[in-house]
N, C-alpha and C positions, 0 to 999 in steps of 0.2 A: 423349376417353378418354385417360389418362395411361399411359405405358409403366410396367409393374410387374415386380418380381423378389422371388419369395417372399412376394407378398402386399403388398409395400411399393412405393410410387412410387420409381422410379429417382432421381428428383430429390433426394430427401432425403439420399441417399449424398453428393452434393455439399455439402449444407448442413451435414451432420455434419462432414466433413472442414474445411470452411470454419471452423466454429466452433472445432474443436480448435486449428487454425493461429493464429486470432485471439487466443484465450486464451493460447496459449503466447507469442505475441508480446507481449501486454499485461502478463502477469504476470512474464515474463522481463526486460522492460525495467524494470519497477517494482522487481524484486528487488535491483537494483544501483544504482537511481537515486539514493538519499541518499549511498551511497558515491562516486559520481561528483561529486555536489555537493561532499563533504567533501574528497576527496583529489585530484580533478583540477582542479576550480575553485577549491579551497582556501578554501571558506566555512567559517565556524565552525558549531558544532552547532546553534545557535538559527536561523541563516539558512537552513541545509540543511533543517531540521525544518519551518521555515515554507513554503518554496517546495514541498517535498515534499507537504504537506497542502493547499496552494493548488491544485496540480495534482490531487489526488484530489477534492477538493471540486468542481472543474470537471467532472471525469469523471462525477460523480453529479448534476450540474445539467443537462448537455446531452441526457441521455435524454429530457427533457420537450420539448426543442426537436426532437429527432429523431422523437417520436411525433406531434408537430404537423405536421411536414413530411410524414411519411409517410401520415397519415390525411387531411390536408386538400388535400395538393398534388401530391406526386410519387407516391405509392403505395409500399409496402414493397420492391419489387424495385428501382426506381430509387434510393430513398433509400439502400439498402444499397450499391449500386455506387458512386454519387457520393461518399458518406461514407467508404466504404473507400479510394477513391482518395486522398482527403484524409489518411486515417489512414496509408496506405502512404507517402506523401509526408513526413508528419511522422516516421515511423520512420526513414526514410532519412536526413532532415535531422539528427535527433538522433544517428544513427550517425557522420554526417560531423563533427559538432561535437565528437566525443570523439577526433579523430585529432590528436595533439599536434604531429606534424611539419609541419602545414599553416602554423603560424605560429612555429615553432621554428627561427629563422634562425641562431641561434648553436649549434644542435645540442647543448644542454645537457640535453635531456629534458623542458624545462618550456616551456610555450607562451609566447611573447613578447607576444602580444595576447589577454588574457583577454576583452576586451570582445567580440571576434569569437566566441569560443567560447560566450559567455553568451548573446549575441544569438541565435546559431544554435540553441542548445538550448532557449531559451524559445520560439522560433518552432516548433520541433519539437513541444514539449510541448503547446502550444496546439492544434496541428493533431490530435495523437494524441487530445486530450481531445475535441475535436469529433467525431472519427472513432469513437473507441470508445464515447462516451456516445450518439452519434447513432444507431448501428446496434444498441445494446443492447436496445431495446424492439421491434426489427423482425425480428431474426433467427429467434427462437424461434417468434413469431407467423407468419412466412412459412413456416416449416417445417409448422406446423399447418395452413396454407392448402392444403397439397399432398394432404391426405388427403380422402376421400370420407366421406359420412355412415355408410356401412356399416363403415367402417375404424377404429372406435373402440378396438378392442384394439391394433391396430397404432399408433394415435396414442399411446397411454399408453406402448408400448414406445419409440417415438420420443423422446418426452420423457425417459424414463429413460436412453436412451443419449445424448441431447443434453446432459444435465446431467452425465452421467459424463465426457463430453468436456471439459466445463469443469474439472472437478477433475483429469483427467488432464493437461490442458494446464498448468494451474497447477502441479501436483506436478513435472512434468518440467521445466518451465522454470525454477522457482526451485531445482531440484537442478542443472541444467546451466550457467546463466549465471554464477552466482559461480565456477564451476570455470573458465569461459571467460575471466573477468575476471583470475584469479590466473595466467594465462599471461603470458609476455613477448612483446612485439611492437613493431615500429616500423621505420622506414626508416632513420633515422640513430642513434637510441638505443633501446635495448630498455626498455620501461616496462610496467606492468600493462596488459593488452590490454582496454581499454574498447571499442576499435573492434570487437573480435571479440564482446564481451558484448552490445553494442548492436546489432551487424550482423546476428547470427543472428536476433533477434526481427524486424529489418527484412525479412530475407529471407523468414521465416515469413509475415509480413503480405502480402508480394507474392504468395506462394504461395496464401494464403488468397483473395486477390481473383482470381487466375487461375482457381482451382478453381471459385469461385462463378460466374464469367463462363462457364466451360466448360459449365455444366448450363443456360444461359439457355434453351435451346430445348425443355427439358423441363418448366420450371416452370409451375405454375398462378398466373397473376398476375391479383390482383383490383384493381379500380379504388378510388381514395380514396372513403371513404364519410363523411368528416366526423369531427372529432375531438370525443369527448365533453367532454374537459376544457375546450375553448373554450366549449361550451354550458353547462357548470356554471359557469364563471367569469362569463359574461354573466347568467345567472340570479342568482347571488349579487350581482352588482353591481347589477342592477335592484332586488333586494330591499332593499339598504342605501340606495340613492338614494330608493326610494319611501318607506322608513321615515324617512329624513330629511326628505323633503318633507312627510309628514304627522306630525311630531314633537309637533304641538300636542296638548294635553290634550283637545281637542274631539273628536279622533278616537278610536273605541274601539280598546281594545288587541286584539291578536291572540295566540293561543295560542303561536306560535313567530314569531321575527322573519323566518323564511323566508316565512312566510305572506303577507308584503307583496309576493310575486311573484306572487300569485294572479292579478292583473289581466292579466297578459300570458302567463305559462307555465303549462303543464299541471301538474294537480295530482300526477299520478304522478312526473314528473320532480322536482318540489318535495320530495315524500315520499322519493324516493331520495337526493336532496342531503342531507335532514335525517340519513338514516342514515349517510351518509358523514362529515358533519361530526361526528357522535357519535364515530366512530373516529378521525378526525383531531385531535379535542380531546385524545385519550389519547396522541397522537404528541408533544405539546409537550415533555414531559420526556425524549423518547428520544434527542435528539442527544448528551447526555452519555455514553451507552454507546458510540457511535461515536468520541466524543473520545478515549476509552481504547483501544478496540479497534484503531484504525487506526494507533496509535502502535508497532504490531508492525514496521511497515515503516521507522519513523523512529528514534525513541528507543531501541527496543530493539536495533535494528540497530547503532546507534552504540554501545550498551553492550556488545554482543557484541565490538566491536573493540578493547575494552580488556580483553579475557579471553584466556585461553590455550585452545588446542585446535585440533588440525590438522583430522582428519576430522570432528570433531564439528561444526566450523563449517559444513560442508556439510549435515549433517544438520539442524541447528537451523533453517535456512531452509525445511526441507520439513515441520517439525513440525506446522505448522497444517492443511495439506491432508491429511496422513496421519491426524491425529486426527479430522478432519472425517469423513473415509471410514469411520472406525472407531466413532466416539462416535454418529453419527446413528442407525444401525441399533441399537446397544446401548440408546440412550435410548428409541427408539421401540418396540422389541420386548421389552425387559426392564425398564428402570428404571420408565418411566411405568406400564405395565401393573401392575408389582408394588406400586407406591404406590396404584393404584387399588383393588386387592385387599384392601389393608390399611384400605380404608374412608376414605381421606384424599381431601378435595376438592381435588386439584391442578389447578385451573383453568388456562386458557392465560395468563391475566393473572398469576397466581401464579408460573407457570414463568418468564414474563418478568422478574418482580421477582427472583426467585432468580437467573436469568441475570445480571442487574445486579450482584448481590452477589458472584458468582464473579468477574465482571470487576474488581471493587474488590479482591477478595482477590489477584487477579493482580498488581495494581500494588503492594499491600503486600509481596508476594513479590519484585517487582522492586526495591522500596526496599530490602529487606534485602540483596539481591544487590549493589546499589550501594554499601550501607555497607561490605561486605566489600571491594569493588574500591577504594574511597577509602582503605582502611587501607593498600593496597599502594603508593599513589601518593606521589611526592616532595612537599615542600612548595614549592608554586609561589610565585614573587615576587609581591607585591601591586603595585598601580598605583604605589606610591611606592618600589618597589624595582628593582634591575637585576641582571642576572647577570654574574659575574666568573669566569673561568676563567684560572688562571695554570699555564703548562707550563714545566717545567725541562728543558731540553735539554742543560744543562751536565753535565760529568762527575761533579760531587759535588753534595752537598746544599747548598741555598741557603736563606738566611733573608731572606724578602721582607717589607718594611714597607709597609702601605698606609695612607695619611694618614687619620686623624691618628695612632693608636696601635695598629693591628692588625698582628699579626705572623704571618706564614705560614712554616712550615718544610716546604720541599718537597724530597723526595729526588731523586736523579738520575733523569731520565726519569720523573717524577712529576707529577701534576695535582692541583691544589686547586681544587675547585668549591665555590662560595659558595652560589648559588641556581640552580635550573634551571626554566626555562619552555620546555617541549618538548611536542610533540604526541605523547602517549603511546600512541597507537592505530597508529603506524607504527614502522618500524625505521630508525635513521639511524646514520651514521658520519661521522667527521671524521679527517683524517690531518694530522699535524704533521710537517714535514720537517726533521729534524736532520742530514740529509746535507749535504756540503759543495758540492753542485751541484744544478741542476735535475733533477727527477724526473718520469717520466710514469707515471701509475698507469691501470690499465684503466677505461675509460669516464669518466675524469676529466681535467681540465686539466692542463697542466704546473704543478708546484710549485717556486716558488723556495726557496733555502736558508733555513731558519728562517721559513718561512711556513706557512700552514694552507690547506687546502681548505675550502669551506662544508660544512655538514652535508649529506650525501648521503642520500637515501632508497634503501634496498635491500630486496629481498624476504626473506621468512622462509626459514630453512634454511641449508644450507652454500653459502657463496660463495667463489669463488676470485679473487684479485687478482694482477696482475703488475706489478711495478715495474721500470723501465727507465731507464738512463742510457747513451746510446750503445750500445755493444756488450754492456754488462753488464745483467744481468737476474736476477730471481729471482721465485719465486711462492710465496704463501702463502694459506692457507684458514682460514676461521673459519665457525663455525655461529652463526647470528643468531637470537635469541628474539624473538617478536613484541612490539613495544612498548618495546624496549629502545634505548639510545643508547650508542655506544661512540666512544671517541678512540683512535687508534692513533699512537704515538710512533715514528718512524723514526730509528734512530741512525746514526751515521757509519759503522758497521761492517755495514751491512744486507747488502751484496753478499758480504763475505767469509765470513758465516756462513749464507748462503743464505736469508736473510729470518727466521732463527730468533730473531733479537735484537729483533725489533719487540715493543714493549710494548703491551699491551691495557689500556686503561682503561674500566671499565663506569660510565658516567656515569649511566645509569639502568637498573634492573634489569628484565628481561622480564616481561610479564604472567603473574601466578601464579594468579589466580582462574579456575577452569575453566569452560568454557561449558556444561558439563552442568548448572550450577546454574540455568541459564535454564529447563530443561525444566519445573519445577513451574509457572512463570508461564504458559508456553505451554499447558500442560494445563488450568489454570484458566480462561484466556481463551477457549480454544476450547470448553470445556464451557458457559461462558457464552454463546457464540455459538450453540451449538445450542439452548439452552434459550430464548435471547432472539430470535434472528433467524428460525430456522425457525418457532418457535411463533407469533411475531408476525405473519408473513405469513399463516400459516393462520388465525389469529383474525381478521386484518383482512378476508380474503377471505370468512369464514364470516358476517361482520356487515355485509355490503354487497351490493347487487344485482349480478348478473353484468355488466351494462353499465357499472358504475362501478369495475371493478377497476383499470382503467388509471389511474384518478383516485387510487386508494389507492396503487398502485405509484409514481406520481410524488411522492405525499406521503411515502412511505416513503424513497425516494432523496433527498429534500430533507433528512430527518432526517440522513442520512449526510453530506450536503454541509455542513450546519451544525455538525455535530460536528468536521468537519475544520477549519472555520473557527475554532472555539473553540480548536483546538491552536495555530493560527497565531497568534491573539491573545495566548494565554499565553506561547508561545515568545518572541514579540516585546516584550511588555509586562511580563511576569512577572518575568524576570531573578531568579530565586531563586538564591541563592549556591551551594546544593547541589542536585544532581540528584535525590537521594533524597527531598528536601524536596518537589520538584515532584511525584514519583510519589505520595507521600502526600497532596498536595493534590488531586491527580485522584481518588484513591481515596475521599477524605472527600467531595468534591463528589458523586461517583457514590452514595455511601451516602445522602447527603441527598435526591438526587433519587429514588432508589428508594423512600424513605419516602414522599415525595410522591406518586410513581406508585401505590404500594400503596393510599393513601387514596383516589385517584382510582378505582382498580380496584374498591375495596369498594363504591363507590356506583354502579358501572356495572351496568346492567341488559342481560343478553344478549337479543337479539332474533332473530327469524326474518324475514329480508328477504322471502322468497317469501309469508309469510303477510300481511305489510303491503302489499305490492304487490297481492295478491288482494283485500285489503279496499278499497283505493283504487279498484281496477278495479270492485269492486261498487257503490261509491258513484257511480262514473261511468256506471253503467247498462249494463255489459257483460252479455251474456247468460250464464247459468250454465253452459251447455254450452262456450261460447267460453272462459270464465274457468277452467273445470275443465281443458280441454284446455292452456291456457297454463300452468296451475299443474303439471300432470303433466309436460310438456315441461321446465319449469324444474327440477322435482325430479329427472328423469333426467339432465339436464345437471350438476346439483349432484352427483349420484352419480358421474358420470363424472369431475368434477373432483376429487372426494375420492380416487378412485382414483389419478388422475393425480398429485396432491400426495403420495400415499403413496410413489411411486417416484422423486420428484424433490426430495426433502428434501435440500437441500445448499446450497451458497453461492449466493446470487443476485447 
């Protein structure tokens, strides 16, 4: 007899807290991952996007491994414990990899050994993928094991709270971790605080593990019962092998190729696999939706870094989970019933098709935003060009001739910039020393006379600089706009006028396209997610036997993994010259795929799995009373599942 509180097993409270902390850890880390690649490891947009989507793809492949381990070997409890330890080690490893002071021997704020940080972060991400994916199919099912047969109402409430915790963890983490990243921290130099942004999720994962272990003595722990996916794979493999062995025309044809497994496997299992394969066939076009959807965390995040907006930048990262919580009940309680009352047959497969089209429209919106961004960008030099900056620190205007016949007229303490290739999603500044002696500037090395500093990254907003030479010093402040680049010319009179004579040259203007323009594309993609993802899972589960739902879940996760692999391939091989063109390419591909899917859906015939199973049992000679009893139990379970699905329509 398990201990209860208010009719609920006490053990489920540990599971719910564990899930909240784990989801906070995962989504918090993922919210700043592509930014870490881009601005800490200094990878270009394509490489950052590729590695991000390779990681996400791995996260959606490992649940299959986790389900097999739990069902065939360790059981759910031990699988969650062991893989959570792997998960926590991965998060801690990832957090350590973001500490720039570890390899910053010259204390300039930049790691001296990027190989160390890359190797450590890749190890951390592999461990995280194994952990988060491995426990994904186990935690919810383990929570369900805690309830007795008479607690069906409490079970439904548990799943409601469980999936609420998923969204709460996602929402809070995507709101908090970008704020933590924006802080400044460091031992020797103050930089954007990636250790804090990744450290907090690591701490939450450790807490998640500790909480789960704390409830160990209260859990109901079931033994492994064997994994249905392995049985399905063996049955399909035998059917293919047997069909190939009897490929001669002398053997009579069979109604379905799976019927070639009749010699070895039960007819009920074969009938169930046929139903699953029918749904899995419809999954073939689905990866293209995930190809677009998961770029919210990569391409769209990088797009946001080229735009302006202070507080809005925090809100943008939380738009998706907020819209999910808002749109799911609106669609389910208002939009879909209204369409049905109008007499329109808005079937699940039609909803999924419309969801794809919404995602395609989201990428058209993203392309239009990108076109507006591109209008504000400078003309970057091509591969055959280079950048030349001429600075006049002389007291009068100078005429400079560049071979063969190009003349530049530069005023005193002015700059002539021909071309510029600069990372426009950061803020940088450079100092030119026109003073007659060495100068020390806050957080920079000493500058010799007539010399320059390297471009230095600074944070957005007001920044103070202190210039020193011996006992002389002065302080000046400047407000920096995101995406801008500045050159500061220091004259020989800098100390006599208290830094007022420093000349500021704006090499590149701050970002001017506001982040609020991204809201329509987030709204469209989230609407598409609600119509595609939630409906797709409901449809899949309604068209397959109860004992095959784990097989469909594995197939569904595989479509997500394949979608992310497609992004990886396009990012590395596509190399389109303009980002907006890539957005339109993805939108066009999804429109084409949605047309193919709609044709497949048109010829699909909806089935009743319980009825087919009952017919097979009847053919196998089961007694009518036994068959009727099994059918009744199945209908009751299906009704419970429908009720359960109604309260847990959210991100899976």
